[in-house]
mmCIF file of the C-alpha atoms, coordinates in Angstrom:
data_MODEL
# 
_entry.id   MODEL 
# 
loop_
_atom_site.group_PDB 
_atom_site.id 
_atom_site.type_symbol 
_atom_site.label_atom_id 
_atom_site.label_alt_id 
_atom_site.label_comp_id 
_atom_site.label_asym_id 
_atom_site.label_entity_id 
_atom_site.label_seq_id 
_atom_site.pdbx_PDB_ins_code 
_atom_site.Cartn_x 
_atom_site.Cartn_y 
_atom_site.Cartn_z 
_atom_site.occupancy 
_atom_site.B_iso_or_equiv 
_atom_site.pdbx_formal_charge 
_atom_site.auth_seq_id 
_atom_site.auth_comp_id 
_atom_site.auth_asym_id 
_atom_site.auth_atom_id 
_atom_site.pdbx_PDB_model_num 
ATOM 1  C CA . MET A 1 1  ? -57.414 5.838  -6.055  1.00 0.00 ? 1  MET A CA 1 
ATOM 2  C CA . GLU A 1 2  ? -58.500 6.524  -2.500  1.00 0.00 ? 2  GLU A CA 1 
ATOM 3  C CA . LYS A 1 3  ? -58.739 2.823  -1.753  1.00 0.00 ? 3  LYS A CA 1 
ATOM 4  C CA . ILE A 1 4  ? -55.160 2.162  -2.900  1.00 0.00 ? 4  ILE A CA 1 
ATOM 5  C CA . TYR A 1 5  ? -53.614 4.812  -0.668  1.00 0.00 ? 5  TYR A CA 1 
ATOM 6  C CA . SER A 1 6  ? -55.772 4.237  2.377   1.00 0.00 ? 6  SER A CA 1 
ATOM 7  C CA . GLU A 1 7  ? -54.666 0.635  2.889   1.00 0.00 ? 7  GLU A CA 1 
ATOM 8  C CA . GLU A 1 8  ? -51.972 0.115  5.482   1.00 0.00 ? 8  GLU A CA 1 
ATOM 9  C CA . LYS A 1 9  ? -48.827 -1.278 3.901   1.00 0.00 ? 9  LYS A CA 1 
ATOM 10 C CA . ASN A 1 10 ? -46.460 -3.751 5.527   1.00 0.00 ? 10 ASN A CA 1 
ATOM 11 C CA . THR A 1 11 ? -43.579 -1.853 7.051   1.00 0.00 ? 11 THR A CA 1 
ATOM 12 C CA . CYS A 1 12 ? -39.961 -2.854 6.657   1.00 0.00 ? 12 CYS A CA 1 
ATOM 13 C CA . LYS A 1 13 ? -38.235 -4.418 9.604   1.00 0.00 ? 13 LYS A CA 1 
ATOM 14 C CA . LEU A 1 14 ? -34.781 -3.006 10.199  1.00 0.00 ? 14 LEU A CA 1 
ATOM 15 C CA . ALA A 1 15 ? -31.892 -5.366 10.715  1.00 0.00 ? 15 ALA A CA 1 
ATOM 16 C CA . LYS A 1 16 ? -30.135 -5.006 14.032  1.00 0.00 ? 16 LYS A CA 1 
ATOM 17 C CA . ALA A 1 17 ? -26.399 -4.489 13.777  1.00 0.00 ? 17 ALA A CA 1 
ATOM 18 C CA . SER A 1 18 ? -23.941 -5.268 16.526  1.00 0.00 ? 18 SER A CA 1 
ATOM 19 C CA . PRO A 1 19 ? -21.941 -2.403 18.066  1.00 0.00 ? 19 PRO A CA 1 
ATOM 20 C CA . GLU A 1 20 ? -18.776 -3.890 16.518  1.00 0.00 ? 20 GLU A CA 1 
ATOM 21 C CA . THR A 1 21 ? -20.275 -3.682 13.038  1.00 0.00 ? 21 THR A CA 1 
ATOM 22 C CA . ILE A 1 22 ? -21.338 -0.089 13.547  1.00 0.00 ? 22 ILE A CA 1 
ATOM 23 C CA . GLN A 1 23 ? -17.888 0.842  14.855  1.00 0.00 ? 23 GLN A CA 1 
ATOM 24 C CA . PHE A 1 24 ? -16.220 -0.858 11.880  1.00 0.00 ? 24 PHE A CA 1 
ATOM 25 C CA . LEU A 1 25 ? -18.383 1.070  9.397   1.00 0.00 ? 25 LEU A CA 1 
ATOM 26 C CA . LEU A 1 26 ? -17.743 4.378  11.170  1.00 0.00 ? 26 LEU A CA 1 
ATOM 27 C CA . ASP A 1 27 ? -13.983 3.774  11.225  1.00 0.00 ? 27 ASP A CA 1 
ATOM 28 C CA . TYR A 1 28 ? -13.980 2.839  7.540   1.00 0.00 ? 28 TYR A CA 1 
ATOM 29 C CA . SER A 1 29 ? -15.969 5.915  6.534   1.00 0.00 ? 29 SER A CA 1 
ATOM 30 C CA . ARG A 1 30 ? -13.555 8.134  8.474   1.00 0.00 ? 30 ARG A CA 1 
ATOM 31 C CA . SER A 1 31 ? -10.561 6.617  6.663   1.00 0.00 ? 31 SER A CA 1 
ATOM 32 C CA . PHE A 1 32 ? -12.097 7.019  3.192   1.00 0.00 ? 32 PHE A CA 1 
ATOM 33 C CA . ARG A 1 33 ? -11.267 10.270 1.374   1.00 0.00 ? 33 ARG A CA 1 
ATOM 34 C CA . ILE A 1 34 ? -12.239 11.665 -2.019  1.00 0.00 ? 34 ILE A CA 1 
ATOM 35 C CA . THR A 1 35 ? -9.852  14.232 -3.502  1.00 0.00 ? 35 THR A CA 1 
ATOM 36 C CA . LYS A 1 36 ? -11.042 16.369 -6.390  1.00 0.00 ? 36 LYS A CA 1 
ATOM 37 C CA . TYR A 1 37 ? -8.515  17.784 -8.845  1.00 0.00 ? 37 TYR A CA 1 
ATOM 38 C CA . LYS A 1 38 ? -9.824  19.626 -11.888 1.00 0.00 ? 38 LYS A CA 1 
ATOM 39 C CA . LYS A 1 39 ? -12.137 17.081 -13.607 1.00 0.00 ? 39 LYS A CA 1 
ATOM 40 C CA . PHE A 1 40 ? -10.792 14.060 -11.708 1.00 0.00 ? 40 PHE A CA 1 
ATOM 41 C CA . LYS A 1 41 ? -11.858 12.402 -8.466  1.00 0.00 ? 41 LYS A CA 1 
ATOM 42 C CA . PHE A 1 42 ? -9.395  10.250 -6.538  1.00 0.00 ? 42 PHE A CA 1 
ATOM 43 C CA . GLU A 1 43 ? -10.673 7.811  -3.941  1.00 0.00 ? 43 GLU A CA 1 
ATOM 44 C CA . THR A 1 44 ? -8.196  6.841  -1.235  1.00 0.00 ? 44 THR A CA 1 
ATOM 45 C CA . SER A 1 45 ? -8.345  4.726  1.875   1.00 0.00 ? 45 SER A CA 1 
ATOM 46 C CA . LEU A 1 46 ? -6.003  5.834  4.632   1.00 0.00 ? 46 LEU A CA 1 
ATOM 47 C CA . ASN A 1 47 ? -5.558  2.293  6.003   1.00 0.00 ? 47 ASN A CA 1 
# 
């Protein structure tokens, strides 16, 4: 067991996103709303 956990694993390389992509995702998440009514959930996009 010790040998399995002591080995260094390959780390994930993160993808680099452009500032435009990040801004698009932030704007989209701000426009997305979830409204709860009793047992229902309504998903709406304000665009």
